[in-house]
ChimeraX commands (.cxc) that place a marker at each C-alpha (Angstrom):
marker #1 position 12.26,261.61,121.08 radius 0.5
marker #1 position 13.45,262.17,124.65 radius 0.5
marker #1 position 13.04,259.22,127.01 radius 0.5
marker #1 position 12.23,259.80,130.66 radius 0.5
marker #1 position 11.16,257.69,133.62 radius 0.5
marker #1 position 8.35,258.12,136.10 radius 0.5
marker #1 position 9.35,258.38,139.74 radius 0.5
marker #1 position 7.65,255.35,141.40 radius 0.5
marker #1 position 5.94,257.55,143.95 radius 0.5
marker #1 position 3.38,255.03,145.17 radius 0.5
marker #1 position 5.87,252.20,145.64 radius 0.5
marker #1 position 9.35,253.52,146.45 radius 0.5
marker #1 position 8.60,254.28,150.11 radius 0.5
marker #1 position 10.06,256.99,152.32 radius 0.5
marker #1 position 13.67,255.85,152.75 radius 0.5
marker #1 position 15.55,258.87,151.44 radius 0.5
marker #1 position 18.61,256.75,150.63 radius 0.5
marker #1 position 16.51,254.63,148.27 radius 0.5
marker #1 position 15.03,257.78,146.69 radius 0.5
marker #1 position 18.55,259.16,146.22 radius 0.5
marker #1 position 19.96,255.94,144.76 radius 0.5
marker #1 position 17.01,255.56,142.39 radius 0.5
marker #1 position 17.44,259.09,141.02 radius 0.5
marker #1 position 21.19,258.69,140.57 radius 0.5
marker #1 position 20.64,255.38,138.82 radius 0.5
marker #1 position 18.07,256.96,136.49 radius 0.5
marker #1 position 20.59,259.62,135.52 radius 0.5
marker #1 position 23.40,257.11,135.07 radius 0.5
marker #1 position 21.17,254.89,132.91 radius 0.5
marker #1 position 20.75,257.64,130.34 radius 0.5
marker #1 position 17.18,258.81,130.95 radius 0.5
marker #1 position 16.67,262.44,129.91 radius 0.5
marker #1 position 14.12,263.43,132.53 radius 0.5
marker #1 position 12.05,262.31,135.52 radius 0.5
marker #1 position 8.27,262.68,135.86 radius 0.5
marker #1 position 6.58,262.91,139.28 radius 0.5
marker #1 position 2.83,262.42,139.61 radius 0.5
marker #1 position 0.40,264.00,142.03 radius 0.5
marker #1 position -2.30,263.48,144.59 radius 0.5
marker #1 position -2.57,265.36,147.87 radius 0.5
marker #1 position -4.89,263.11,149.86 radius 0.5
marker #1 position -6.22,259.61,149.53 radius 0.5
marker #1 position -9.81,258.57,150.16 radius 0.5
marker #1 position -11.24,256.00,152.56 radius 0.5
marker #1 position -13.92,254.28,150.43 radius 0.5
marker #1 position -15.57,252.83,153.56 radius 0.5
marker #1 position -16.36,256.27,154.95 radius 0.5
marker #1 position -17.01,257.83,151.53 radius 0.5
marker #1 position -19.39,255.50,149.65 radius 0.5
marker #1 position -19.84,258.24,147.03 radius 0.5
marker #1 position -16.19,257.84,146.02 radius 0.5
marker #1 position -16.02,256.64,142.44 radius 0.5
marker #1 position -19.74,256.99,141.75 radius 0.5
marker #1 position -20.38,258.05,138.19 radius 0.5
marker #1 position -16.71,258.15,137.21 radius 0.5
marker #1 position -15.67,257.18,133.69 radius 0.5
marker #1 position -14.29,253.64,133.48 radius 0.5
marker #1 position -10.69,254.86,133.56 radius 0.5
marker #1 position -11.29,256.86,136.72 radius 0.5
marker #1 position -13.08,253.89,138.32 radius 0.5
marker #1 position -10.02,251.74,137.73 radius 0.5
marker #1 position -7.79,254.41,139.21 radius 0.5
marker #1 position -10.08,254.89,142.19 radius 0.5
marker #1 position -10.03,251.17,142.91 radius 0.5
marker #1 position -6.25,251.27,143.29 radius 0.5
marker #1 position -6.01,254.57,145.16 radius 0.5
marker #1 position -6.98,255.00,148.80 radius 0.5
marker #1 position -5.78,256.45,152.11 radius 0.5
marker #1 position -3.08,253.77,152.10 radius 0.5
marker #1 position -1.58,254.94,148.79 radius 0.5
marker #1 position 1.63,256.96,149.01 radius 0.5
marker #1 position 2.14,260.01,146.81 radius 0.5
marker #1 position 5.29,262.09,147.25 radius 0.5
marker #1 position 4.55,265.79,146.72 radius 0.5
marker #1 position 5.77,266.48,143.19 radius 0.5
marker #1 position 7.30,269.96,143.27 radius 0.5
marker #1 position 9.31,269.49,146.47 radius 0.5
marker #1 position 10.39,266.05,145.26 radius 0.5
marker #1 position 11.60,267.54,141.97 radius 0.5
marker #1 position 13.50,270.26,143.84 radius 0.5
marker #1 position 15.34,267.56,145.81 radius 0.5
marker #1 position 15.98,265.29,142.84 radius 0.5
marker #1 position 17.32,268.17,140.75 radius 0.5
marker #1 position 20.11,268.73,143.28 radius 0.5
marker #1 position 21.09,265.08,142.89 radius 0.5
marker #1 position 20.75,265.03,139.09 radius 0.5
marker #1 position 21.74,268.46,137.75 radius 0.5
marker #1 position 21.66,267.38,134.11 radius 0.5
marker #1 position 18.16,265.87,134.03 radius 0.5
marker #1 position 14.90,267.55,133.07 radius 0.5
marker #1 position 11.82,267.26,135.28 radius 0.5
marker #1 position 8.07,267.29,134.80 radius 0.5
marker #1 position 4.95,267.00,136.90 radius 0.5
marker #1 position 2.76,264.32,135.43 radius 0.5
marker #1 position 0.26,265.81,136.12 radius 0.5
marker #1 position -0.37,268.39,138.85 radius 0.5
marker #1 position -4.08,268.80,139.60 radius 0.5
marker #1 position -4.01,272.55,139.18 radius 0.5
marker #1 position -7.63,273.71,139.68 radius 0.5
marker #1 position -7.69,272.41,143.26 radius 0.5
marker #1 position -4.73,274.66,144.12 radius 0.5
marker #1 position -4.19,278.41,144.60 radius 0.5
marker #1 position -3.01,279.77,141.26 radius 0.5
marker #1 position -0.51,282.32,142.55 radius 0.5
marker #1 position 1.04,279.75,144.87 radius 0.5
marker #1 position 1.47,277.26,142.01 radius 0.5
marker #1 position 3.15,280.03,140.01 radius 0.5
marker #1 position 5.51,280.79,142.89 radius 0.5
marker #1 position 6.37,277.15,143.58 radius 0.5
marker #1 position 6.92,276.31,139.93 radius 0.5
marker #1 position 9.09,279.41,139.44 radius 0.5
marker #1 position 11.26,278.39,142.39 radius 0.5
marker #1 position 11.61,274.83,141.10 radius 0.5
marker #1 position 12.53,276.16,137.66 radius 0.5
marker #1 position 15.25,278.24,139.30 radius 0.5
marker #1 position 16.59,275.25,141.25 radius 0.5
marker #1 position 16.56,273.02,138.18 radius 0.5
marker #1 position 18.27,275.61,136.03 radius 0.5
marker #1 position 15.29,276.06,133.72 radius 0.5
marker #1 position 14.59,272.36,133.24 radius 0.5
marker #1 position 10.98,272.13,134.46 radius 0.5
marker #1 position 7.92,271.28,132.41 radius 0.5
marker #1 position 4.74,271.90,134.36 radius 0.5
marker #1 position 2.29,269.16,133.46 radius 0.5
marker #1 position -1.19,269.98,134.71 radius 0.5
marker #1 position -4.67,268.49,134.52 radius 0.5
marker #1 position -8.18,268.88,135.88 radius 0.5
marker #1 position -8.19,265.61,137.82 radius 0.5
marker #1 position -11.08,263.25,138.40 radius 0.5
marker #1 position -11.52,263.02,142.19 radius 0.5
marker #1 position -14.24,265.26,143.70 radius 0.5
marker #1 position -13.42,264.08,147.22 radius 0.5
marker #1 position -9.88,265.40,146.91 radius 0.5
marker #1 position -11.21,268.71,145.57 radius 0.5
marker #1 position -13.47,268.94,148.60 radius 0.5
marker #1 position -10.52,268.38,150.95 radius 0.5
marker #1 position -8.60,271.12,149.14 radius 0.5
marker #1 position -11.49,273.59,149.45 radius 0.5
marker #1 position -12.00,273.77,145.68 radius 0.5
marker #1 position -15.00,273.39,143.37 radius 0.5
marker #1 position -14.82,270.22,141.28 radius 0.5
marker #1 position -17.60,271.38,138.95 radius 0.5
marker #1 position -15.75,274.43,137.62 radius 0.5
marker #1 position -12.35,272.80,137.16 radius 0.5
marker #1 position -12.35,273.05,133.35 radius 0.5
marker #1 position -13.03,276.78,133.22 radius 0.5
marker #1 position -10.68,277.39,136.10 radius 0.5
marker #1 position -7.67,275.63,134.57 radius 0.5
marker #1 position -7.97,277.80,131.45 radius 0.5
marker #1 position -7.93,280.95,133.55 radius 0.5
marker #1 position -5.06,279.55,135.61 radius 0.5
marker #1 position -2.84,279.01,132.57 radius 0.5
marker #1 position -3.22,282.66,131.59 radius 0.5
marker #1 position -2.43,283.84,135.12 radius 0.5
marker #1 position 0.53,281.50,135.53 radius 0.5
marker #1 position 2.12,282.75,132.33 radius 0.5
marker #1 position 1.45,286.35,133.28 radius 0.5
marker #1 position 3.09,285.93,136.69 radius 0.5
marker #1 position 6.13,284.25,135.14 radius 0.5
marker #1 position 6.66,286.87,132.44 radius 0.5
marker #1 position 5.39,290.25,133.67 radius 0.5
marker #1 position 6.67,292.50,136.40 radius 0.5
marker #1 position 3.14,293.60,137.31 radius 0.5
marker #1 position 0.03,291.51,136.68 radius 0.5
marker #1 position -3.54,292.78,136.42 radius 0.5
marker #1 position -6.02,289.95,135.94 radius 0.5
marker #1 position -9.51,290.17,137.42 radius 0.5
marker #1 position -10.86,286.77,136.49 radius 0.5
marker #1 position -13.84,284.58,137.26 radius 0.5
marker #1 position -11.94,282.63,139.91 radius 0.5
marker #1 position -8.84,284.65,140.81 radius 0.5
marker #1 position -8.25,288.36,141.33 radius 0.5
marker #1 position -4.56,288.97,140.69 radius 0.5
marker #1 position -4.38,292.75,140.40 radius 0.5
marker #1 position -1.38,295.00,140.92 radius 0.5
marker #1 position 0.94,292.19,141.97 radius 0.5
marker #1 position 4.13,290.58,140.73 radius 0.5
marker #1 position 6.23,287.52,141.43 radius 0.5
marker #1 position 9.97,287.57,142.13 radius 0.5
marker #1 position 12.24,285.87,141.51 radius 0.5
marker #1 position 10.77,284.89,138.19 radius 0.5
marker #1 position 11.80,281.63,136.50 radius 0.5
marker #1 position 14.61,281.25,133.95 radius 0.5
marker #1 position 12.02,280.00,131.45 radius 0.5
marker #1 position 9.60,282.80,130.70 radius 0.5
marker #1 position 7.19,281.18,130.56 radius 0.5
marker #1 position 7.68,277.68,131.96 radius 0.5
marker #1 position 6.29,275.16,129.41 radius 0.5
marker #1 position 2.78,274.09,130.40 radius 0.5
marker #1 position 1.66,270.64,129.26 radius 0.5
marker #1 position -1.81,269.22,129.84 radius 0.5
marker #1 position -3.00,265.68,130.48 radius 0.5
marker #1 position -6.31,264.12,129.50 radius 0.5
marker #1 position -8.08,262.33,126.67 radius 0.5
marker #1 position -11.58,263.81,126.27 radius 0.5
marker #1 position -12.39,266.01,123.28 radius 0.5
marker #1 position -12.89,268.98,125.62 radius 0.5
marker #1 position -9.39,268.54,127.04 radius 0.5
marker #1 position -7.85,267.94,123.60 radius 0.5
marker #1 position -9.43,271.14,122.31 radius 0.5
marker #1 position -8.03,273.00,125.32 radius 0.5
marker #1 position -4.56,271.59,124.67 radius 0.5
marker #1 position -4.70,272.76,121.08 radius 0.5
marker #1 position -5.67,276.27,122.11 radius 0.5
marker #1 position -3.30,276.87,125.01 radius 0.5
marker #1 position -0.90,274.08,126.01 radius 0.5
marker #1 position 2.70,273.54,125.00 radius 0.5
marker #1 position 2.21,269.80,124.86 radius 0.5
marker #1 position -0.12,266.85,125.37 radius 0.5
marker #1 position 0.79,264.58,128.26 radius 0.5
marker #1 position -0.87,261.37,127.05 radius 0.5
marker #1 position 0.72,259.31,129.83 radius 0.5
marker #1 position -0.51,255.87,128.70 radius 0.5
marker #1 position 0.58,253.12,126.36 radius 0.5
marker #1 position 0.18,253.78,122.64 radius 0.5
marker #1 position -3.41,253.37,121.44 radius 0.5
marker #1 position -4.69,253.15,117.85 radius 0.5
marker #1 position -6.60,256.44,118.18 radius 0.5
marker #1 position -3.58,258.56,119.19 radius 0.5
marker #1 position -3.30,260.15,115.74 radius 0.5
marker #1 position -7.04,260.76,115.59 radius 0.5
marker #1 position -6.97,262.47,118.98 radius 0.5
marker #1 position -4.01,264.61,117.99 radius 0.5
marker #1 position -6.04,265.77,114.99 radius 0.5
marker #1 position -8.52,267.27,117.48 radius 0.5
marker #1 position -5.61,269.12,119.08 radius 0.5
marker #1 position -4.32,270.27,115.68 radius 0.5
marker #1 position -7.74,271.54,114.61 radius 0.5
marker #1 position -8.10,273.57,117.81 radius 0.5
marker #1 position -4.60,274.98,117.34 radius 0.5
marker #1 position -5.40,276.00,113.78 radius 0.5
marker #1 position -8.53,277.86,114.91 radius 0.5
marker #1 position -6.44,280.11,117.15 radius 0.5
marker #1 position -3.60,280.52,114.68 radius 0.5
marker #1 position -1.11,278.16,116.29 radius 0.5
marker #1 position 1.02,275.68,114.34 radius 0.5
marker #1 position 0.24,272.18,115.60 radius 0.5
marker #1 position 3.91,271.33,115.12 radius 0.5
marker #1 position 4.68,273.52,118.14 radius 0.5
marker #1 position 2.67,271.20,120.42 radius 0.5
marker #1 position 4.62,268.34,121.96 radius 0.5
marker #1 position 3.35,264.80,122.54 radius 0.5
marker #1 position 4.41,262.62,125.47 radius 0.5
marker #1 position 3.59,258.94,125.33 radius 0.5
marker #1 position 4.26,256.19,127.84 radius 0.5
marker #1 position 5.44,252.63,128.15 radius 0.5
marker #1 position 3.83,251.05,131.22 radius 0.5
marker #1 position 5.79,248.24,132.86 radius 0.5
marker #1 position 2.61,246.87,134.44 radius 0.5
marker #1 position 2.34,245.13,131.07 radius 0.5
marker #1 position 5.87,243.73,131.35 radius 0.5
marker #1 position 8.99,244.17,129.28 radius 0.5
marker #1 position 7.82,241.95,126.43 radius 0.5
marker #1 position 7.85,243.79,123.14 radius 0.5
marker #1 position 9.05,247.01,124.73 radius 0.5
marker #1 position 11.12,247.91,121.69 radius 0.5
marker #1 position 8.05,247.76,119.46 radius 0.5
marker #1 position 6.00,249.72,121.98 radius 0.5
marker #1 position 8.63,252.46,121.98 radius 0.5
marker #1 position 8.75,252.41,118.18 radius 0.5
marker #1 position 5.00,252.98,117.95 radius 0.5
marker #1 position 5.40,256.24,119.81 radius 0.5
marker #1 position 8.28,257.27,117.59 radius 0.5
marker #1 position 6.11,256.60,114.54 radius 0.5
marker #1 position 3.35,258.73,116.14 radius 0.5
marker #1 position 5.85,261.64,116.22 radius 0.5
marker #1 position 6.03,261.73,120.01 radius 0.5
marker #1 position 8.54,264.26,121.27 radius 0.5
marker #1 position 8.79,262.63,124.70 radius 0.5
marker #1 position 8.31,259.11,126.07 radius 0.5
marker #1 position 8.05,258.30,129.77 radius 0.5
marker #1 position 8.71,254.79,131.06 radius 0.5
marker #1 position 6.39,253.98,133.98 radius 0.5
marker #1 position 7.96,251.31,136.25 radius 0.5
marker #1 position 5.04,251.05,138.66 radius 0.5
marker #1 position 2.49,248.26,139.21 radius 0.5
marker #1 position 5.04,245.63,138.18 radius 0.5
marker #1 position 5.37,244.01,141.60 radius 0.5
marker #1 position 8.28,246.08,142.95 radius 0.5
marker #1 position 8.43,248.04,146.20 radius 0.5
marker #1 position 11.08,250.09,147.96 radius 0.5
marker #1 position 14.65,249.22,147.02 radius 0.5
marker #1 position 13.40,246.56,144.59 radius 0.5
marker #1 position 12.86,249.47,142.21 radius 0.5
marker #1 position 16.64,249.86,141.88 radius 0.5
marker #1 position 17.06,246.43,140.26 radius 0.5
marker #1 position 13.87,247.00,138.28 radius 0.5
marker #1 position 15.24,250.25,136.88 radius 0.5
marker #1 position 18.50,248.53,135.95 radius 0.5
marker #1 position 16.59,245.88,133.99 radius 0.5
marker #1 position 14.57,248.53,132.17 radius 0.5
marker #1 position 17.66,250.55,131.28 radius 0.5
marker #1 position 19.50,247.48,129.98 radius 0.5
marker #1 position 16.56,246.59,127.77 radius 0.5
marker #1 position 16.24,250.11,126.34 radius 0.5
marker #1 position 20.01,250.59,125.84 radius 0.5
marker #1 position 19.70,254.35,126.34 radius 0.5
marker #1 position 23.46,254.74,126.46 radius 0.5
marker #1 position 23.74,253.18,123.00 radius 0.5
marker link #1:1,2 radius 0.2
marker link #1:2,3 radius 0.2
marker link #1:3,4 radius 0.2
marker link #1:4,5 radius 0.2
marker link #1:5,6 radius 0.2
marker link #1:6,7 radius 0.2
marker link #1:7,8 radius 0.2
marker link #1:8,9 radius 0.2
marker link #1:9,10 radius 0.2
marker link #1:10,11 radius 0.2
marker link #1:11,12 radius 0.2
marker link #1:12,13 radius 0.2
marker link #1:13,14 radius 0.2
marker link #1:14,15 radius 0.2
marker link #1:15,16 radius 0.2
marker link #1:16,17 radius 0.2
marker link #1:17,18 radius 0.2
marker link #1:18,19 radius 0.2
marker link #1:19,20 radius 0.2
marker link #1:20,21 radius 0.2
marker link #1:21,22 radius 0.2
marker link #1:22,23 radius 0.2
marker link #1:23,24 radius 0.2
marker link #1:24,25 radius 0.2
marker link #1:25,26 radius 0.2
marker link #1:26,27 radius 0.2
marker link #1:27,28 radius 0.2
marker link #1:28,29 radius 0.2
marker link #1:29,30 radius 0.2
marker link #1:30,31 radius 0.2
marker link #1:31,32 radius 0.2
marker link #1:32,33 radius 0.2
marker link #1:33,34 radius 0.2
marker link #1:34,35 radius 0.2
marker link #1:35,36 radius 0.2
marker link #1:36,37 radius 0.2
marker link #1:37,38 radius 0.2
marker link #1:38,39 radius 0.2
marker link #1:39,40 radius 0.2
marker link #1:40,41 radius 0.2
marker link #1:41,42 radius 0.2
marker link #1:42,43 radius 0.2
marker link #1:43,44 radius 0.2
marker link #1:44,45 radius 0.2
marker link #1:45,46 radius 0.2
marker link #1:46,47 radius 0.2
marker link #1:47,48 radius 0.2
marker link #1:48,49 radius 0.2
marker link #1:49,50 radius 0.2
marker link #1:50,51 radius 0.2
marker link #1:51,52 radius 0.2
marker link #1:52,53 radius 0.2
marker link #1:53,54 radius 0.2
marker link #1:54,55 radius 0.2
marker link #1:55,56 radius 0.2
marker link #1:56,57 radius 0.2
marker link #1:57,58 radius 0.2
marker link #1:58,59 radius 0.2
marker link #1:59,60 radius 0.2
marker link #1:60,61 radius 0.2
marker link #1:61,62 radius 0.2
marker link #1:62,63 radius 0.2
marker link #1:63,64 radius 0.2
marker link #1:64,65 radius 0.2
marker link #1:65,66 radius 0.2
marker link #1:66,67 radius 0.2
marker link #1:67,68 radius 0.2
marker link #1:68,69 radius 0.2
marker link #1:69,70 radius 0.2
marker link #1:70,71 radius 0.2
marker link #1:71,72 radius 0.2
marker link #1:72,73 radius 0.2
marker link #1:73,74 radius 0.2
marker link #1:74,75 radius 0.2
marker link #1:75,76 radius 0.2
marker link #1:76,77 radius 0.2
marker link #1:77,78 radius 0.2
marker link #1:78,79 radius 0.2
marker link #1:79,80 radius 0.2
marker link #1:80,81 radius 0.2
marker link #1:81,82 radius 0.2
marker link #1:82,83 radius 0.2
marker link #1:83,84 radius 0.2
marker link #1:84,85 radius 0.2
marker link #1:85,86 radius 0.2
marker link #1:86,87 radius 0.2
marker link #1:87,88 radius 0.2
marker link #1:88,89 radius 0.2
marker link #1:89,90 radius 0.2
marker link #1:90,91 radius 0.2
marker link #1:91,92 radius 0.2
marker link #1:92,93 radius 0.2
marker link #1:93,94 radius 0.2
marker link #1:94,95 radius 0.2
marker link #1:95,96 radius 0.2
marker link #1:96,97 radius 0.2
marker link #1:97,98 radius 0.2
marker link #1:98,99 radius 0.2
marker link #1:99,100 radius 0.2
marker link #1:100,101 radius 0.2
marker link #1:101,102 radius 0.2
marker link #1:102,103 radius 0.2
marker link #1:103,104 radius 0.2
marker link #1:104,105 radius 0.2
marker link #1:105,106 radius 0.2
marker link #1:106,107 radius 0.2
marker link #1:107,108 radius 0.2
marker link #1:108,109 radius 0.2
marker link #1:109,110 radius 0.2
marker link #1:110,111 radius 0.2
marker link #1:111,112 radius 0.2
marker link #1:112,113 radius 0.2
marker link #1:113,114 radius 0.2
marker link #1:114,115 radius 0.2
marker link #1:115,116 radius 0.2
marker link #1:116,117 radius 0.2
marker link #1:117,118 radius 0.2
marker link #1:118,119 radius 0.2
marker link #1:119,120 radius 0.2
marker link #1:120,121 radius 0.2
marker link #1:121,122 radius 0.2
marker link #1:122,123 radius 0.2
marker link #1:123,124 radius 0.2
marker link #1:124,125 radius 0.2
marker link #1:125,126 radius 0.2
marker link #1:126,127 radius 0.2
marker link #1:127,128 radius 0.2
marker link #1:128,129 radius 0.2
marker link #1:129,130 radius 0.2
marker link #1:130,131 radius 0.2
marker link #1:131,132 radius 0.2
marker link #1:132,133 radius 0.2
marker link #1:133,134 radius 0.2
marker link #1:134,135 radius 0.2
marker link #1:135,136 radius 0.2
marker link #1:136,137 radius 0.2
marker link #1:137,138 radius 0.2
marker link #1:138,139 radius 0.2
marker link #1:139,140 radius 0.2
marker link #1:140,141 radius 0.2
marker link #1:141,142 radius 0.2
marker link #1:142,143 radius 0.2
marker link #1:143,144 radius 0.2
marker link #1:144,145 radius 0.2
marker link #1:145,146 radius 0.2
marker link #1:146,147 radius 0.2
marker link #1:147,148 radius 0.2
marker link #1:148,149 radius 0.2
marker link #1:149,150 radius 0.2
marker link #1:150,151 radius 0.2
marker link #1:151,152 radius 0.2
marker link #1:152,153 radius 0.2
marker link #1:153,154 radius 0.2
marker link #1:154,155 radius 0.2
marker link #1:155,156 radius 0.2
marker link #1:156,157 radius 0.2
marker link #1:157,158 radius 0.2
marker link #1:158,159 radius 0.2
marker link #1:159,160 radius 0.2
marker link #1:160,161 radius 0.2
marker link #1:161,162 radius 0.2
marker link #1:162,163 radius 0.2
marker link #1:163,164 radius 0.2
marker link #1:164,165 radius 0.2
marker link #1:165,166 radius 0.2
marker link #1:166,167 radius 0.2
marker link #1:167,168 radius 0.2
marker link #1:168,169 radius 0.2
marker link #1:169,170 radius 0.2
marker link #1:170,171 radius 0.2
marker link #1:171,172 radius 0.2
marker link #1:172,173 radius 0.2
marker link #1:173,174 radius 0.2
marker link #1:174,175 radius 0.2
marker link #1:175,176 radius 0.2
marker link #1:176,177 radius 0.2
marker link #1:177,178 radius 0.2
marker link #1:178,179 radius 0.2
marker link #1:179,180 radius 0.2
marker link #1:180,181 radius 0.2
marker link #1:181,182 radius 0.2
marker link #1:182,183 radius 0.2
marker link #1:183,184 radius 0.2
marker link #1:184,185 radius 0.2
marker link #1:185,186 radius 0.2
marker link #1:186,187 radius 0.2
marker link #1:187,188 radius 0.2
marker link #1:188,189 radius 0.2
marker link #1:189,190 radius 0.2
marker link #1:190,191 radius 0.2
marker link #1:191,192 radius 0.2
marker link #1:192,193 radius 0.2
marker link #1:193,194 radius 0.2
marker link #1:194,195 radius 0.2
marker link #1:195,196 radius 0.2
marker link #1:196,197 radius 0.2
marker link #1:197,198 radius 0.2
marker link #1:198,199 radius 0.2
marker link #1:199,200 radius 0.2
marker link #1:200,201 radius 0.2
marker link #1:201,202 radius 0.2
marker link #1:202,203 radius 0.2
marker link #1:203,204 radius 0.2
marker link #1:204,205 radius 0.2
marker link #1:205,206 radius 0.2
marker link #1:206,207 radius 0.2
marker link #1:207,208 radius 0.2
marker link #1:208,209 radius 0.2
marker link #1:209,210 radius 0.2
marker link #1:210,211 radius 0.2
marker link #1:211,212 radius 0.2
marker link #1:212,213 radius 0.2
marker link #1:213,214 radius 0.2
marker link #1:214,215 radius 0.2
marker link #1:215,216 radius 0.2
marker link #1:216,217 radius 0.2
marker link #1:217,218 radius 0.2
marker link #1:218,219 radius 0.2
marker link #1:219,220 radius 0.2
marker link #1:220,221 radius 0.2
marker link #1:221,222 radius 0.2
marker link #1:222,223 radius 0.2
marker link #1:223,224 radius 0.2
marker link #1:224,225 radius 0.2
marker link #1:225,226 radius 0.2
marker link #1:226,227 radius 0.2
marker link #1:227,228 radius 0.2
marker link #1:228,229 radius 0.2
marker link #1:229,230 radius 0.2
marker link #1:230,231 radius 0.2
marker link #1:231,232 radius 0.2
marker link #1:232,233 radius 0.2
marker link #1:233,234 radius 0.2
marker link #1:234,235 radius 0.2
marker link #1:235,236 radius 0.2
marker link #1:236,237 radius 0.2
marker link #1:237,238 radius 0.2
marker link #1:238,239 radius 0.2
marker link #1:239,240 radius 0.2
marker link #1:240,241 radius 0.2
marker link #1:241,242 radius 0.2
marker link #1:242,243 radius 0.2
marker link #1:243,244 radius 0.2
marker link #1:244,245 radius 0.2
marker link #1:245,246 radius 0.2
marker link #1:246,247 radius 0.2
marker link #1:247,248 radius 0.2
marker link #1:248,249 radius 0.2
marker link #1:249,250 radius 0.2
marker link #1:250,251 radius 0.2
marker link #1:251,252 radius 0.2
marker link #1:252,253 radius 0.2
marker link #1:253,254 radius 0.2
marker link #1:254,255 radius 0.2
marker link #1:255,256 radius 0.2
marker link #1:256,257 radius 0.2
marker link #1:257,258 radius 0.2
marker link #1:258,259 radius 0.2
marker link #1:259,260 radius 0.2
marker link #1:260,261 radius 0.2
marker link #1:261,262 radius 0.2
marker link #1:262,263 radius 0.2
marker link #1:263,264 radius 0.2
marker link #1:264,265 radius 0.2
marker link #1:265,266 radius 0.2
marker link #1:266,267 radius 0.2
marker link #1:267,268 radius 0.2
marker link #1:268,269 radius 0.2
marker link #1:269,270 radius 0.2
marker link #1:270,271 radius 0.2
marker link #1:271,272 radius 0.2
marker link #1:272,273 radius 0.2
marker link #1:273,274 radius 0.2
marker link #1:274,275 radius 0.2
marker link #1:275,276 radius 0.2
marker link #1:276,277 radius 0.2
marker link #1:277,278 radius 0.2
marker link #1:278,279 radius 0.2
marker link #1:279,280 radius 0.2
marker link #1:280,281 radius 0.2
marker link #1:281,282 radius 0.2
marker link #1:282,283 radius 0.2
marker link #1:283,284 radius 0.2
marker link #1:284,285 radius 0.2
marker link #1:285,286 radius 0.2
marker link #1:286,287 radius 0.2
marker link #1:287,288 radius 0.2
marker link #1:288,289 radius 0.2
marker link #1:289,290 radius 0.2
marker link #1:290,291 radius 0.2
marker link #1:291,292 radius 0.2
marker link #1:292,293 radius 0.2
marker link #1:293,294 radius 0.2
marker link #1:294,295 radius 0.2
marker link #1:295,296 radius 0.2
marker link #1:296,297 radius 0.2
marker link #1:297,298 radius 0.2
marker link #1:298,299 radius 0.2
view
């Protein structure tokens, strides 16, 4: 099980020296990879009273903590920068809201990042939950599920074929190609989410499930949904990765047991999320040191 750490995008601030020192410290501590999350714009709930209406409970909690004041560093450009500082680490988006973006542009950007990282990118994608952000991006929130499935096919085609001919429901990518193509052909595509619809989609077409939360008792049950979908399309479920998380918002108490639960669930990856633990800016350097000492990643 590879252990990574989430870049504290919302809390680290914009001092590039702090960003640099944090990344170097993550590499020195023995983490295998860095995950960077995604939002393009925040929402002012005072001017958008519809924001959060009808969301599932999880999305309501997220919406309550996410506004125009929340900082999100753009994930792909951040990864490109961090990879120059940490040439031995892997990188992942966790997760990029793909259906609100232009498919060919995502393919181009991801290919370039894969080149700069030396083939060490995992592209984590998801459908998102924020219709206001979709509106700002000029995308249709209602069709995001169908669109992400088409996008995965187009992304892989652009990464692996010299000439692509896909005339889809949402994108017409006909008689075109993308160069330079990435070292990984294709780049691994992981998907985030927890609903049965998403789990079925992961089983049919994703390289891994980005769970992204603390271990829950129903993890194995949910992975069975993934496995069943994989079996229907002739895929071995063993080829599908699982990425769990340890969230430091719940403290360091019992962290060893929390990690062990993911190992027992056959997780292939585990990301440590240092956010929402009361740290901001350079405080995240000491916080990361405490986490690394507790996990003893260097043995």
